[in-house]
N, CA, C and O atoms as a CHARMM CRD file, in Angstrom:
* protein
*
  348
    1    1 MET  N     62.02700  98.75900  71.61400 PROA 1      0.00000
    2    1 MET  CA    61.89300 100.13800  71.18900 PROA 1      0.00000
    3    1 MET  C     61.91700 100.24700  69.66000 PROA 1      0.00000
    4    1 MET  O     61.21900 101.07900  69.08000 PROA 1      0.00000
    5    2 TRP  N     62.73600  99.38900  69.00700 PROA 2      0.00000
    6    2 TRP  CA    62.79600  99.44600  67.54600 PROA 2      0.00000
    7    2 TRP  C     61.43000  99.16300  66.95100 PROA 2      0.00000
    8    2 TRP  O     61.03700  99.80700  65.97800 PROA 2      0.00000
    9    3 GLU  N     60.69600  98.21200  67.51600 PROA 3      0.00000
   10    3 GLU  CA    59.37700  97.86900  66.99100 PROA 3      0.00000
   11    3 GLU  C     58.42500  99.05200  67.06200 PROA 3      0.00000
   12    3 GLU  O     57.55500  99.19300  66.20200 PROA 3      0.00000
   13    4 LEU  N     58.57200  99.89900  68.06200 PROA 4      0.00000
   14    4 LEU  CA    57.71400 101.07000  68.19300 PROA 4      0.00000
   15    4 LEU  C     58.10800 102.18500  67.23000 PROA 4      0.00000
   16    4 LEU  O     57.25700 102.95300  66.78000 PROA 4      0.00000
   17    5 ALA  N     59.39000 102.27100  66.91800 PROA 5      0.00000
   18    5 ALA  CA    59.89800 103.38200  66.10900 PROA 5      0.00000
   19    5 ALA  C     59.80000 103.13900  64.61000 PROA 5      0.00000
   20    5 ALA  O     59.73000 104.09200  63.83300 PROA 5      0.00000
   21    6 LEU  N     59.79500 101.88600  64.19700 PROA 6      0.00000
   22    6 LEU  CA    59.84300 101.56200  62.76700 PROA 6      0.00000
   23    6 LEU  C     58.50000 101.04800  62.26400 PROA 6      0.00000
   24    6 LEU  O     57.67800 100.53300  63.02100 PROA 6      0.00000
   25    7 SER  N     58.31300 101.20600  60.97400 PROA 7      0.00000
   26    7 SER  CA    57.09200 100.67300  60.37200 PROA 7      0.00000
   27    7 SER  C     57.15500  99.15100  60.34100 PROA 7      0.00000
   28    7 SER  O     58.23400  98.56700  60.44600 PROA 7      0.00000
   29    8 ALA  N     56.00800  98.51600  60.19800 PROA 8      0.00000
   30    8 ALA  CA    55.92300  97.05500  60.18600 PROA 8      0.00000
   31    8 ALA  C     56.83300  96.47900  59.11400 PROA 8      0.00000
   32    8 ALA  O     56.83100  96.93400  57.97000 PROA 8      0.00000
   33    9 GLY  N     57.60700  95.47900  59.49300 PROA 9      0.00000
   34    9 GLY  CA    58.49100  94.80400  58.55100 PROA 9      0.00000
   35    9 GLY  C     59.85600  95.44700  58.38300 PROA 9      0.00000
   36    9 GLY  O     60.74300  94.84200  57.78000 PROA 9      0.00000
   37   10 ALA  N     60.05300  96.64900  58.89400 PROA 10     0.00000
   38   10 ALA  CA    61.35000  97.32300  58.77500 PROA 10     0.00000
   39   10 ALA  C     62.30000  96.80100  59.85300 PROA 10     0.00000
   40   10 ALA  O     61.87000  96.36600  60.92100 PROA 10     0.00000
   41   11 ASN  N     63.59200  96.85500  59.55400 PROA 11     0.00000
   42   11 ASN  CA    64.59000  96.44800  60.54200 PROA 11     0.00000
   43   11 ASN  C     65.54600  97.60500  60.80100 PROA 11     0.00000
   44   11 ASN  O     65.31000  98.72200  60.34100 PROA 11     0.00000
   45   12 GLN  N     66.61800  97.34600  61.53100 PROA 12     0.00000
   46   12 GLN  CA    67.53700  98.41300  61.91200 PROA 12     0.00000
   47   12 GLN  C     68.37500  98.93000  60.74600 PROA 12     0.00000
   48   12 GLN  O     69.13300  99.88400  60.92100 PROA 12     0.00000
   49   13 ASP  N     68.26400  98.33800  59.58200 PROA 13     0.00000
   50   13 ASP  CA    68.92100  98.87700  58.39100 PROA 13     0.00000
   51   13 ASP  C     67.96000  99.75600  57.59600 PROA 13     0.00000
   52   13 ASP  O     68.04100  99.82800  56.37000 PROA 13     0.00000
   53   14 HSD  N     67.07500 100.40500  58.28400 PROA 14     0.00000
   54   14 HSD  CA    66.17000 101.41200  57.72600 PROA 14     0.00000
   55   14 HSD  C     66.86600 102.76100  57.86100 PROA 14     0.00000
   56   14 HSD  O     67.60100 102.96300  58.82700 PROA 14     0.00000
   57   15 GLU  N     66.66600 103.68600  56.93500 PROA 15     0.00000
   58   15 GLU  CA    67.38200 104.96400  56.98600 PROA 15     0.00000
   59   15 GLU  C     67.09500 105.75300  58.26600 PROA 15     0.00000
   60   15 GLU  O     67.89100 106.60900  58.65200 PROA 15     0.00000
   61   16 TYR  N     65.97300 105.47600  58.92400 PROA 16     0.00000
   62   16 TYR  CA    65.66200 106.14000  60.19000 PROA 16     0.00000
   63   16 TYR  C     66.70400 105.80600  61.26000 PROA 16     0.00000
   64   16 TYR  O     67.07400 106.66700  62.05900 PROA 16     0.00000
   65   17 CYS  N     67.17900 104.54300  61.27300 PROA 17     0.00000
   66   17 CYS  CA    68.14800 104.11600  62.29200 PROA 17     0.00000
   67   17 CYS  C     69.57000 104.10400  61.78900 PROA 17     0.00000
   68   17 CYS  O     70.50800 104.23300  62.57600 PROA 17     0.00000
   69   18 ASN  N     69.74500 103.95200  60.49600 PROA 18     0.00000
   70   18 ASN  CA    71.08800 103.84200  59.93500 PROA 18     0.00000
   71   18 ASN  C     71.15800 104.69500  58.67000 PROA 18     0.00000
   72   18 ASN  O     70.85700 104.21200  57.57800 PROA 18     0.00000
   73   19 PRO  N     71.55200 105.95300  58.81100 PROA 19     0.00000
   74   19 PRO  CA    71.55000 106.85700  57.65500 PROA 19     0.00000
   75   19 PRO  C     72.56300 106.51200  56.58000 PROA 19     0.00000
   76   19 PRO  O     72.58400 107.14500  55.52400 PROA 19     0.00000
   77   20 THR  N     73.41200 105.50900  56.83200 PROA 20     0.00000
   78   20 THR  CA    74.40900 105.12500  55.82800 PROA 20     0.00000
   79   20 THR  C     73.90600 104.04300  54.87000 PROA 20     0.00000
   80   20 THR  O     74.61100 103.69000  53.92400 PROA 20     0.00000
   81   21 VAL  N     72.70600 103.51200  55.09500 PROA 21     0.00000
   82   21 VAL  CA    72.15100 102.45400  54.24300 PROA 21     0.00000
   83   21 VAL  C     72.01700 102.94900  52.80500 PROA 21     0.00000
   84   21 VAL  O     71.55200 104.06200  52.56200 PROA 21     0.00000
   85   22 ASN  N     72.42400 102.11800  51.86800 PROA 22     0.00000
   86   22 ASN  CA    72.32600 102.42000  50.43200 PROA 22     0.00000
   87   22 ASN  C     73.01900 103.73400  50.05100 PROA 22     0.00000
   88   22 ASN  O     72.56800 104.44300  49.15200 PROA 22     0.00000
   89   23 GLY  N     74.10700 104.04600  50.73600 PROA 23     0.00000
   90   23 GLY  CA    74.85500 105.25600  50.40000 PROA 23     0.00000
   91   23 GLY  C     74.23500 106.54200  50.89400 PROA 23     0.00000
   92   23 GLY  O     74.65100 107.62700  50.48800 PROA 23     0.00000
   93   24 GLY  N     73.24900 106.43800  51.76000 PROA 24     0.00000
   94   24 GLY  CA    72.61400 107.62700  52.34700 PROA 24     0.00000
   95   24 GLY  C     71.34800 108.02100  51.61300 PROA 24     0.00000
   96   24 GLY  O     71.13700 107.67100  50.45200 PROA 24     0.00000
   97   25 SER  N     70.52900 108.74900  52.31400 PROA 25     0.00000
   98   25 SER  CA    69.24500 109.19300  51.78000 PROA 25     0.00000
   99   25 SER  C     69.43700 110.19500  50.63600 PROA 25     0.00000
  100   25 SER  O     70.40600 110.95500  50.62000 PROA 25     0.00000
  101   26 LYS  N     68.51600 110.18500  49.69600 PROA 26     0.00000
  102   26 LYS  CA    68.54400 111.15900  48.59600 PROA 26     0.00000
  103   26 LYS  C     68.23600 112.57000  49.11000 PROA 26     0.00000
  104   26 LYS  O     68.51900 113.56000  48.43600 PROA 26     0.00000
  105   27 VAL  N     67.65900 112.64700  50.30300 PROA 27     0.00000
  106   27 VAL  CA    67.34900 113.94000  50.91500 PROA 27     0.00000
  107   27 VAL  C     68.63600 114.72400  51.19200 PROA 27     0.00000
  108   27 VAL  O     68.61500 115.95400  51.22700 PROA 27     0.00000
  109   28 LEU  N     69.75700 114.01700  51.38900 PROA 28     0.00000
  110   28 LEU  CA    71.02400 114.69900  51.66600 PROA 28     0.00000
  111   28 LEU  C     71.42400 115.63400  50.52900 PROA 28     0.00000
  112   28 LEU  O     72.01900 116.68300  50.77700 PROA 28     0.00000
  113   29 ASP  N     71.10800 115.27400  49.29600 PROA 29     0.00000
  114   29 ASP  CA    71.41000 116.15500  48.15600 PROA 29     0.00000
  115   29 ASP  C     70.62300 117.45600  48.25900 PROA 29     0.00000
  116   29 ASP  O     71.14500 118.53000  47.96100 PROA 29     0.00000
  117   30 LYS  N     69.37300 117.35600  48.67700 PROA 30     0.00000
  118   30 LYS  CA    68.53900 118.55400  48.83400 PROA 30     0.00000
  119   30 LYS  C     69.05700 119.42800  49.98200 PROA 30     0.00000
  120   30 LYS  O     69.08200 120.65500  49.88400 PROA 30     0.00000
  121   31 ILE  N     69.46600 118.77500  51.06100 PROA 31     0.00000
  122   31 ILE  CA    69.98900 119.50500  52.21500 PROA 31     0.00000
  123   31 ILE  C     71.28200 120.23000  51.84600 PROA 31     0.00000
  124   31 ILE  O     71.48800 121.37300  52.25500 PROA 31     0.00000
  125   32 ARG  N     72.14200 119.58500  51.08600 PROA 32     0.00000
  126   32 ARG  CA    73.38800 120.22900  50.63400 PROA 32     0.00000
  127   32 ARG  C     73.06100 121.47100  49.80400 PROA 32     0.00000
  128   32 ARG  O     73.71600 122.50400  49.94600 PROA 32     0.00000
  129   33 ALA  N     72.06000 121.37100  48.94800 PROA 33     0.00000
  130   33 ALA  CA    71.66900 122.50500  48.10500 PROA 33     0.00000
  131   33 ALA  C     71.17300 123.68700  48.94300 PROA 33     0.00000
  132   33 ALA  O     71.31700 124.84100  48.53700 PROA 33     0.00000
  133   34 LEU  N     70.59400 123.40300  50.10200 PROA 34     0.00000
  134   34 LEU  CA    70.11900 124.46300  50.98900 PROA 34     0.00000
  135   34 LEU  C     71.25400 125.13600  51.76500 PROA 34     0.00000
  136   34 LEU  O     71.06700 126.20200  52.35100 PROA 34     0.00000
  137   35 GLY  N     72.43000 124.50500  51.76400 PROA 35     0.00000
  138   35 GLY  CA    73.58000 125.07900  52.45900 PROA 35     0.00000
  139   35 GLY  C     73.58000 124.84900  53.95900 PROA 35     0.00000
  140   35 GLY  O     74.29300 125.53800  54.68800 PROA 35     0.00000
  141   36 TRP  N     72.79900 123.90000  54.42700 PROA 36     0.00000
  142   36 TRP  CA    72.75400 123.62000  55.85500 PROA 36     0.00000
  143   36 TRP  C     74.08800 123.06300  56.32900 PROA 36     0.00000
  144   36 TRP  O     74.82100 122.44400  55.55800 PROA 36     0.00000
  145   37 ARG  N     74.39400 123.28300  57.58600 PROA 37     0.00000
  146   37 ARG  CA    75.59900 122.75300  58.21100 PROA 37     0.00000
  147   37 ARG  C     75.19700 121.79100  59.32600 PROA 37     0.00000
  148   37 ARG  O     74.13200 121.93500  59.92600 PROA 37     0.00000
  149   38 TYR  N     76.04400 120.82500  59.59500 PROA 38     0.00000
  150   38 TYR  CA    75.76000 119.81200  60.60100 PROA 38     0.00000
  151   38 TYR  C     76.76000 119.86500  61.73400 PROA 38     0.00000
  152   38 TYR  O     77.94000 120.15200  61.52700 PROA 38     0.00000
  153   39 LEU  N     76.27500 119.58300  62.94700 PROA 39     0.00000
  154   39 LEU  CA    77.11500 119.35700  64.10700 PROA 39     0.00000
  155   39 LEU  C     76.79900 117.95400  64.60200 PROA 39     0.00000
  156   39 LEU  O     75.65300 117.64600  64.93100 PROA 39     0.00000
  157   40 VAL  N     77.81600 117.11200  64.65300 PROA 40     0.00000
  158   40 VAL  CA    77.64800 115.74700  65.15000 PROA 40     0.00000
  159   40 VAL  C     78.56800 115.61100  66.35700 PROA 40     0.00000
  160   40 VAL  O     79.78400 115.75400  66.23600 PROA 40     0.00000
  161   41 THR  N     77.98500 115.33300  67.51900 PROA 41     0.00000
  162   41 THR  CA    78.77900 115.17000  68.73100 PROA 41     0.00000
  163   41 THR  C     78.50500 113.81400  69.34100 PROA 41     0.00000
  164   41 THR  O     77.44000 113.23100  69.13800 PROA 41     0.00000
  165   42 GLY  N     79.46500 113.32300  70.08300 PROA 42     0.00000
  166   42 GLY  CA    79.29900 112.05200  70.75900 PROA 42     0.00000
  167   42 GLY  C     80.44100 111.83200  71.71400 PROA 42     0.00000
  168   42 GLY  O     81.34200 112.66100  71.83900 PROA 42     0.00000
  169   43 CYS  N     80.39000 110.69700  72.39000 PROA 43     0.00000
  170   43 CYS  CA    81.47200 110.34400  73.30300 PROA 43     0.00000
  171   43 CYS  C     81.77500 108.86700  73.15400 PROA 43     0.00000
  172   43 CYS  O     80.90500 108.05300  72.84200 PROA 43     0.00000
  173   44 ARG  N     83.02100 108.55600  73.38400 PROA 44     0.00000
  174   44 ARG  CA    83.49200 107.17500  73.19000 PROA 44     0.00000
  175   44 ARG  C     82.85100 106.19400  74.17000 PROA 44     0.00000
  176   44 ARG  O     82.90600 104.98500  73.94200 PROA 44     0.00000
  177   45 GLY  N     82.25000 106.67900  75.24800 PROA 45     0.00000
  178   45 GLY  CA    81.57300 105.80200  76.19900 PROA 45     0.00000
  179   45 GLY  C     80.16500 105.42300  75.77000 PROA 45     0.00000
  180   45 GLY  O     79.52800 104.59600  76.42100 PROA 45     0.00000
  181   46 ASP  N     79.67500 106.00000  74.70700 PROA 46     0.00000
  182   46 ASP  CA    78.33100 105.73300  74.20200 PROA 46     0.00000
  183   46 ASP  C     78.37800 104.50400  73.30400 PROA 46     0.00000
  184   46 ASP  O     79.16400 104.47700  72.35700 PROA 46     0.00000
  185   47 PRO  N     77.56700 103.49000  73.56900 PROA 47     0.00000
  186   47 PRO  CA    77.59600 102.30100  72.71300 PROA 47     0.00000
  187   47 PRO  C     77.15500 102.57500  71.27200 PROA 47     0.00000
  188   47 PRO  O     77.39400 101.74600  70.39400 PROA 47     0.00000
  189   48 LEU  N     76.52300 103.70800  71.01600 PROA 48     0.00000
  190   48 LEU  CA    76.06000 104.04300  69.66800 PROA 48     0.00000
  191   48 LEU  C     77.03200 104.96300  68.92300 PROA 48     0.00000
  192   48 LEU  O     76.72200 105.42100  67.82400 PROA 48     0.00000
  193   49 VAL  N     78.19700 105.23900  69.50600 PROA 49     0.00000
  194   49 VAL  CA    79.10600 106.22000  68.91400 PROA 49     0.00000
  195   49 VAL  C     79.58200 105.79900  67.52200 PROA 49     0.00000
  196   49 VAL  O     79.83000 106.66200  66.68000 PROA 49     0.00000
  197   50 ASP  N     79.71400 104.52000  67.26400 PROA 50     0.00000
  198   50 ASP  CA    80.16100 104.07000  65.94700 PROA 50     0.00000
  199   50 ASP  C     79.21400 104.54300  64.85200 PROA 50     0.00000
  200   50 ASP  O     79.66000 104.95000  63.78000 PROA 50     0.00000
  201   51 ARG  N     77.92300 104.49400  65.11000 PROA 51     0.00000
  202   51 ARG  CA    76.94000 104.96300  64.12500 PROA 51     0.00000
  203   51 ARG  C     77.05300 106.47200  63.92200 PROA 51     0.00000
  204   51 ARG  O     76.87000 106.96500  62.80900 PROA 51     0.00000
  205   52 GLN  N     77.35300 107.20300  64.98700 PROA 52     0.00000
  206   52 GLN  CA    77.50400 108.65300  64.87900 PROA 52     0.00000
  207   52 GLN  C     78.71800 109.00100  64.02200 PROA 52     0.00000
  208   52 GLN  O     78.66100 109.90500  63.18800 PROA 52     0.00000
  209   53 VAL  N     79.81100 108.28100  64.23100 PROA 53     0.00000
  210   53 VAL  CA    81.02300 108.51400  63.44100 PROA 53     0.00000
  211   53 VAL  C     80.76200 108.17700  61.97500 PROA 53     0.00000
  212   53 VAL  O     81.15700 108.93400  61.08800 PROA 53     0.00000
  213   54 GLU  N     80.10400 107.05400  61.71600 PROA 54     0.00000
  214   54 GLU  CA    79.77200 106.67100  60.33700 PROA 54     0.00000
  215   54 GLU  C     78.88700 107.71400  59.67000 PROA 54     0.00000
  216   54 GLU  O     79.09600 108.05600  58.50700 PROA 54     0.00000
  217   55 ALA  N     77.90500 108.21700  60.40100 PROA 55     0.00000
  218   55 ALA  CA    76.99500 109.22100  59.84500 PROA 55     0.00000
  219   55 ALA  C     77.75000 110.50100  59.50400 PROA 55     0.00000
  220   55 ALA  O     77.51800 111.09100  58.44800 PROA 55     0.00000
  221   56 ALA  N     78.64400 110.93500  60.37900 PROA 56     0.00000
  222   56 ALA  CA    79.43300 112.14800  60.11500 PROA 56     0.00000
  223   56 ALA  C     80.30100 111.96400  58.87300 PROA 56     0.00000
  224   56 ALA  O     80.41400 112.87600  58.05400 PROA 56     0.00000
  225   57 ARG  N     80.90700 110.79800  58.73400 PROA 57     0.00000
  226   57 ARG  CA    81.73600 110.52200  57.54400 PROA 57     0.00000
  227   57 ARG  C     80.90100 110.52300  56.26700 PROA 57     0.00000
  228   57 ARG  O     81.33400 111.04000  55.23700 PROA 57     0.00000
  229   58 LEU  N     79.70300 109.94100  56.33800 PROA 58     0.00000
  230   58 LEU  CA    78.82000 109.92000  55.17100 PROA 58     0.00000
  231   58 LEU  C     78.43900 111.33400  54.75900 PROA 58     0.00000
  232   58 LEU  O     78.46900 111.66300  53.57300 PROA 58     0.00000
  233   59 LEU  N     78.08200 112.17200  55.72600 PROA 59     0.00000
  234   59 LEU  CA    77.71300 113.55400  55.41800 PROA 59     0.00000
  235   59 LEU  C     78.87000 114.28400  54.73900 PROA 59     0.00000
  236   59 LEU  O     78.66200 115.01100  53.76800 PROA 59     0.00000
  237   60 GLU  N     80.07900 114.09300  55.24300 PROA 60     0.00000
  238   60 GLU  CA    81.25200 114.71500  54.62100 PROA 60     0.00000
  239   60 GLU  C     81.46000 114.18800  53.20300 PROA 60     0.00000
  240   60 GLU  O     81.75300 114.95300  52.28400 PROA 60     0.00000
  241   61 LYS  N     81.30500 112.87400  53.03600 PROA 61     0.00000
  242   61 LYS  CA    81.47500 112.25700  51.71400 PROA 61     0.00000
  243   61 LYS  C     80.46500 112.80300  50.70900 PROA 61     0.00000
  244   61 LYS  O     80.76800 112.93300  49.52300 PROA 61     0.00000
  245   62 LYS  N     79.26300 113.12000  51.19100 PROA 62     0.00000
  246   62 LYS  CA    78.21100 113.66400  50.32800 PROA 62     0.00000
  247   62 LYS  C     78.39300 115.15600  50.06300 PROA 62     0.00000
  248   62 LYS  O     77.58600 115.76300  49.35800 PROA 62     0.00000
  249   63 GLY  N     79.45000 115.75300  50.62500 PROA 63     0.00000
  250   63 GLY  CA    79.74100 117.15300  50.35000 PROA 63     0.00000
  251   63 GLY  C     79.05200 118.14400  51.26100 PROA 63     0.00000
  252   63 GLY  O     79.00600 119.33600  50.95800 PROA 63     0.00000
  253   64 LEU  N     78.51000 117.66200  52.38600 PROA 64     0.00000
  254   64 LEU  CA    77.87000 118.56100  53.34000 PROA 64     0.00000
  255   64 LEU  C     78.91600 119.11800  54.30300 PROA 64     0.00000
  256   64 LEU  O     79.94400 118.48600  54.54500 PROA 64     0.00000
  257   65 THR  N     78.65300 120.28600  54.84200 PROA 65     0.00000
  258   65 THR  CA    79.54600 120.90000  55.81700 PROA 65     0.00000
  259   65 THR  C     79.25600 120.28500  57.17800 PROA 65     0.00000
  260   65 THR  O     78.14800 120.40500  57.70100 PROA 65     0.00000
  261   66 VAL  N     80.26400 119.62200  57.74900 PROA 66     0.00000
  262   66 VAL  CA    80.08500 118.89300  59.00300 PROA 66     0.00000
  263   66 VAL  C     81.17200 119.28800  59.98800 PROA 66     0.00000
  264   66 VAL  O     82.35400 119.31600  59.64700 PROA 66     0.00000
  265   67 GLU  N     80.76700 119.58600  61.19100 PROA 67     0.00000
  266   67 GLU  CA    81.69000 119.75200  62.31900 PROA 67     0.00000
  267   67 GLU  C     81.39000 118.59800  63.25200 PROA 67     0.00000
  268   67 GLU  O     80.25900 118.45400  63.71600 PROA 67     0.00000
  269   68 SER  N     82.39000 117.77000  63.53500 PROA 68     0.00000
  270   68 SER  CA    82.15500 116.64300  64.43200 PROA 68     0.00000
  271   68 SER  C     83.11100 116.72000  65.61000 PROA 68     0.00000
  272   68 SER  O     84.25200 117.16300  65.48300 PROA 68     0.00000
  273   69 HSD  N     82.62300 116.28500  66.74600 PROA 69     0.00000
  274   69 HSD  CA    83.41100 116.30800  67.96900 PROA 69     0.00000
  275   69 HSD  C     83.04900 115.08000  68.79300 PROA 69     0.00000
  276   69 HSD  O     81.89100 114.89400  69.16600 PROA 69     0.00000
  277   70 PHE  N     84.05000 114.23900  69.07500 PROA 70     0.00000
  278   70 PHE  CA    83.83500 113.02000  69.84800 PROA 70     0.00000
  279   70 PHE  C     84.80100 113.01300  71.02700 PROA 70     0.00000
  280   70 PHE  O     86.01700 112.95300  70.84400 PROA 70     0.00000
  281   71 ASP  N     84.24900 113.07500  72.24200 PROA 71     0.00000
  282   71 ASP  CA    85.04900 113.07300  73.46600 PROA 71     0.00000
  283   71 ASP  C     85.32900 111.65600  73.91900 PROA 71     0.00000
  284   71 ASP  O     84.58000 110.73100  73.60600 PROA 71     0.00000
  285   72 ASP  N     86.42600 111.49400  74.66600 PROA 72     0.00000
  286   72 ASP  CA    86.70100 110.22400  75.33300 PROA 72     0.00000
  287   72 ASP  C     85.81800 110.12500  76.56800 PROA 72     0.00000
  288   72 ASP  O     85.48100 111.13900  77.18000 PROA 72     0.00000
  289   73 GLY  N     85.44600 108.91200  76.93100 PROA 73     0.00000
  290   73 GLY  CA    84.60300 108.72100  78.10900 PROA 73     0.00000
  291   73 GLY  C     83.18200 109.15300  77.84800 PROA 73     0.00000
  292   73 GLY  O     82.71900 109.13600  76.70700 PROA 73     0.00000
  293   74 GLY  N     82.48300 109.54300  78.90900 PROA 74     0.00000
  294   74 GLY  CA    81.11800 110.02200  78.77300 PROA 74     0.00000
  295   74 GLY  C     80.11200 108.89300  78.65000 PROA 74     0.00000
  296   74 GLY  O     80.44100 107.72300  78.84700 PROA 74     0.00000
  297   75 PHE  N     78.87700 109.26200  78.32100 PROA 75     0.00000
  298   75 PHE  CA    77.80300 108.28900  78.18200 PROA 75     0.00000
  299   75 PHE  C     76.72700 108.85800  77.27700 PROA 75     0.00000
  300   75 PHE  O     76.77500 110.03800  76.93000 PROA 75     0.00000
  301   76 HSD  N     75.77300 108.05500  76.89600 PROA 76     0.00000
  302   76 HSD  CA    74.71800 108.44000  75.97400 PROA 76     0.00000
  303   76 HSD  C     73.89200 109.58800  76.55400 PROA 76     0.00000
  304   76 HSD  O     73.40500 109.49100  77.68000 PROA 76     0.00000
  305   77 GLY  N     73.73100 110.67300  75.79600 PROA 77     0.00000
  306   77 GLY  CA    72.92000 111.80100  76.21900 PROA 77     0.00000
  307   77 GLY  C     73.62600 112.78700  77.12800 PROA 77     0.00000
  308   77 GLY  O     72.98000 113.65200  77.71800 PROA 77     0.00000
  309   78 VAL  N     74.94500 112.67400  77.25300 PROA 78     0.00000
  310   78 VAL  CA    75.67900 113.53400  78.18700 PROA 78     0.00000
  311   78 VAL  C     75.49000 115.02100  77.88400 PROA 78     0.00000
  312   78 VAL  O     75.49500 115.83300  78.80900 PROA 78     0.00000
  313   79 GLU  N     75.32300 115.40000  76.61000 PROA 79     0.00000
  314   79 GLU  CA    75.13900 116.81100  76.26200 PROA 79     0.00000
  315   79 GLU  C     73.88000 117.37100  76.90300 PROA 79     0.00000
  316   79 GLU  O     73.86800 118.51100  77.36600 PROA 79     0.00000
  317   80 TYR  N     72.83300 116.58000  76.92800 PROA 80     0.00000
  318   80 TYR  CA    71.56400 117.03000  77.49000 PROA 80     0.00000
  319   80 TYR  C     71.65600 117.19900  79.00300 PROA 80     0.00000
  320   80 TYR  O     71.13700 118.16500  79.56300 PROA 80     0.00000
  321   81 PHE  N     72.31900 116.25400  79.65400 PROA 81     0.00000
  322   81 PHE  CA    72.45400 116.33900  81.10600 PROA 81     0.00000
  323   81 PHE  C     73.30700 117.52900  81.52200 PROA 81     0.00000
  324   81 PHE  O     72.98200 118.20500  82.49800 PROA 81     0.00000
  325   82 ASP  N     74.37700 117.79300  80.80900 PROA 82     0.00000
  326   82 ASP  CA    75.23300 118.92900  81.14000 PROA 82     0.00000
  327   82 ASP  C     74.45400 120.23100  81.04900 PROA 82     0.00000
  328   82 ASP  O     74.62700 121.11500  81.88800 PROA 82     0.00000
  329   83 ILE  N     73.60700 120.35900  80.05400 PROA 83     0.00000
  330   83 ILE  CA    72.81300 121.58300  79.86800 PROA 83     0.00000
  331   83 ILE  C     71.72300 121.67900  80.92900 PROA 83     0.00000
  332   83 ILE  O     71.54100 122.73200  81.54100 PROA 83     0.00000
  333   84 CYS  N     71.00000 120.58400  81.14900 PROA 84     0.00000
  334   84 CYS  CA    69.85200 120.61300  82.05500 PROA 84     0.00000
  335   84 CYS  C     70.25100 120.83400  83.50800 PROA 84     0.00000
  336   84 CYS  O     69.53800 121.51000  84.25000 PROA 84     0.00000
  337   85 PHE  N     71.36700 120.28000  83.91700 PROA 85     0.00000
  338   85 PHE  CA    71.72000 120.32100  85.33300 PROA 85     0.00000
  339   85 PHE  C     72.76400 121.37400  85.67100 PROA 85     0.00000
  340   85 PHE  O     73.16900 121.48400  86.82800 PROA 85     0.00000
  341   86 SER  N     73.20500 122.14200  84.69900 PROA 86     0.00000
  342   86 SER  CA    74.22800 123.14800  84.98600 PROA 86     0.00000
  343   86 SER  C     73.62400 124.48600  85.39200 PROA 86     0.00000
  344   86 SER  O     74.34400 125.35900  85.87700 PROA 86     0.00000
  345   87 SER  N     72.33300 124.66600  85.20800 PROA 87     0.00000
  346   87 SER  CA    71.72600 125.96100  85.55600 PROA 87     0.00000
  347   87 SER  C     71.16400 125.98900  86.94400 PROA 87     0.00000
  348   87 SER  O     70.62400 127.00900  87.37200 PROA 87     0.00000
């Protein structure tokens, strides 16, 4: 899947997959100036949760307004399933 998502020669330390590379994208400064707020959610059962936690910390370090919430248990994409199947 990484080969399909990234440009030729790029690896998983590309800002598309790892927003913490090189101290974060310069775009974050522009986003902060716009006053945007972030919501970062995840669950401890998701194998990618470490990247989500790192990204939330980076956003806070860059001075962006971040609300983060990480539940115990769960699995990848649980927010989408709860919404789709609850109606």
